[in-house]
C-alpha positions as CSV (number, residue, x, y, z in Angstrom):
1,M,-39.2,-49.4,-13.8
2,S,-35.5,-50.0,-15.3
3,I,-36.8,-47.3,-19.0
4,M,-37.9,-45.0,-16.1
5,S,-34.4,-44.5,-14.5
6,V,-32.8,-44.1,-17.9
7,C,-34.8,-41.0,-18.4
8,V,-34.4,-40.0,-15.0
9,L,-30.6,-39.5,-15.5
10,I,-32.0,-37.6,-19.0
11,K,-34.0,-35.0,-17.6
12,P,-33.4,-35.4,-13.4
13,E,-35.1,-31.7,-13.7
14,K,-38.6,-33.4,-14.9
15,Q,-38.4,-36.9,-14.9
16,M,-41.3,-37.9,-17.4
17,Q,-40.8,-35.4,-20.1
18,P,-41.0,-36.1,-23.8
19,V,-37.5,-35.3,-24.1
20,C,-36.4,-38.6,-23.2
21,L,-35.1,-40.6,-26.5
22,S,-37.7,-41.5,-28.4
23,S,-37.5,-45.2,-28.1
24,A,-37.1,-44.6,-23.8
25,Y,-40.1,-42.4,-24.2
26,N,-42.0,-44.7,-25.7
27,F,-41.6,-46.9,-23.0
28,C,-41.6,-44.0,-19.6
């Protein structure tokens, strides 16, 4: 779940948002 953490760091307001990098979002 390391990738998930990266997404959270990018957008702490919403853990799961398409705002994450394309690559990271794919894994999310």
